[in-house]
N, C-alpha and C positions, 0 to 999 in steps of 0.2 A: 873553521869549525870541524869535527870529525864527522865521519859517516854515522857515528853513534849518536848524533845530536838531529840527524834528518829523518822525516816520516814522508812516505811517497802519498799524495792523496788522490783522488780522483778529478777528473777537471771540472766536475759541477762542485766540487766541496768549498773551492774558495768563495763560493757566493755566499757561504756561510759567515765569511768575513767583511760583511758590512760593516760601517762606522755604526757603533752602538756604545752606550756607557760601559758593558761589560767587556767589549772587546778592546775599547780603548785601553784599558789596563795592558792588557799584551801586547799593544803596539811595539814595544821596545824590548819584549822580551822573545819575539819570534819575528823571522823574515820568511818572507815568501820569494821563493827563487823558480824560474822554467827547470822542470826536467831537461838534463844533458842530450837526452835520444826522444823524447816523446813529449811532443809539444801539448800532448792532450792532459797532462798532469802537471802538477806543481810541486816542488821540494817546501816542506816548512822545516825549518830549521832555528833553531835556539841561539840568540844572540848572547853575547859574554854576559849581557844582562840577565837574559832568562836563565843561563847555566848558574850564575851566581845564587838566584832566586830557587831554582832547583836544589843546588848543592846546600844551601841555608835550610832549606825544609827538611833533606834528607837528613842533617846534622842535628836538627831539634828533635826528628823522630828517634835516632839514635840515642841521643842524649837522654831524653823520657826514658825510652826503654832501659837503658842501663840502669838510671835511677829506680825504675819500678823492680826490676830483677835485685837490686842492691836490698830491697827492703824485703825480700824473701828471706825465710830461714834456710837453712843448707837443704833440709829434705825439700822443701818446696822447689827450693834451685832443681834439685836433682830429676824429681818429678818432672819439671817444666823440660829440661833438656832431653829427658828418656822420650819424651813425648813429639820432641821436635826430632828427635831422631827417628821417630815411628812415621811421623808424618813424611818424611823425607823417602822413607823406603815405599810409601804409599803412592808417592807421586814418580817415583822412578820406575815402576813397573810398568 
């Protein structure tokens, strides 16, 4: 896995990953590894299964959005894209 799949967490956070029905779902989607230079930290990394789940969810969102935009008429699509450009300008300031 590449660095884009890693999240460094504080030493105390792994205590949140105690066995529970909610966490059991994620056991094969993430793995904990010791931080290479700081023994107080753990890295949480997506497994191949976790990356596949993330990619599937992202693809589903993109498909939904493309279908929703396709239902708009030309004027609505232009308005939507102009609004997106305005929002982009606002966050870049």
